[in-house]
C-alpha positions, 0 to 999 in steps of 0.5 A: 369439936374437930379433931385432926384427921390422923387422930380422928382416924386412930380413934377406934384402934386407941379404943380397941387397944385400950380396952384390950390391955385393960381387959389383960389387966383386970386378969392380974388385979386382985385388990378391993374391986380392981378386976370387976372395974377394970372388966367393965371398962375394957369391955366399955372400950371394945364395944365402944372402938368396934361400933365406931369402926363398924359405923365409919366402915358401913358409912364409908360403904355408903357414900362410895355407893352413892358417888361421894367417895371424894369428901374424904 
């Protein structure tokens, strides 16, 4: 699947933002299992955003060291 560069570059920040919003929402919800569901989904989104951001950073740093920085 190919995604345009602006969308691809903003994905980790989107994951982090959604995770933060859902975690904050879990503090205010108190019906059925919504707080637990929101907490779990928010935590997963935060972890996913951090993993994607750190993997991209490491890959770009590795490319920069090997001299392949022109590929971006």
